[in-house]
C-alpha positions, 0 to 999 in steps of 0.5 A: 222916410215916410210911408203915409202921404201925410208924412207920418211913418209907417207903422210896422208891428205895434209902434216899430216904425219902417225905420227900424225893420230888420234888414232882409237878404236875397236867400237861395233856396232849392225845391223839394220835388213833389212837396209845397218844401223849399230848403234853405242853400248853403255853401262851403269855403275854401276850407272847408266850412260850411256857411249860409249864403245870402245876397242883398240884391238879385243883380248879385244873387244872379252874379254869382248863381245864375238867372234861374236860382230861386230865392224867398227874403229873410232877416238875418234871424229868420235864416241864423234860426234856419242854418242853427240845427244843421250846424250853419253859424256862419252867414257868407253874403254876397259871395262872387261864386256859388260853384254848383254841388259836387256830385261824386261820380264812381271811378272810371276804369280806362279802357284799354283796345288791342288788336286782335293777336295770331292765336288769340281766341274769342270767349265763345270760339275757336281761335283767331287768325291775325288780320282776318278779324272772324273766327277762322281754324287756324291749322 
């Protein structure tokens, strides 16, 4: 691979050629509202283990996470350095599906609607007469 018109290899840092530059991946991130900060996204394997996420191309990232997923380009060592403090030591490259985070919802209590019964009382007043739906005195 040549990086200059004269055929000499392009230099990266202190004599390193472009052929020796580490591979980079597209890493999905999320932004932190109100701050100029991004955080790498992680996922979980079916067994529950947390993993870092990386993609080899934008089309693979979009297929797994959607077109609007923000990302940054990182080399493996930089990604591992960001994942290590999180306790993540595995990187999943080109996962086929990345599901959105699951937010726990409070358990739902089923609402049961029952027709009013003769002699039933409305909490605020006199007994109800069956079939009318309006309070009236039972005689």
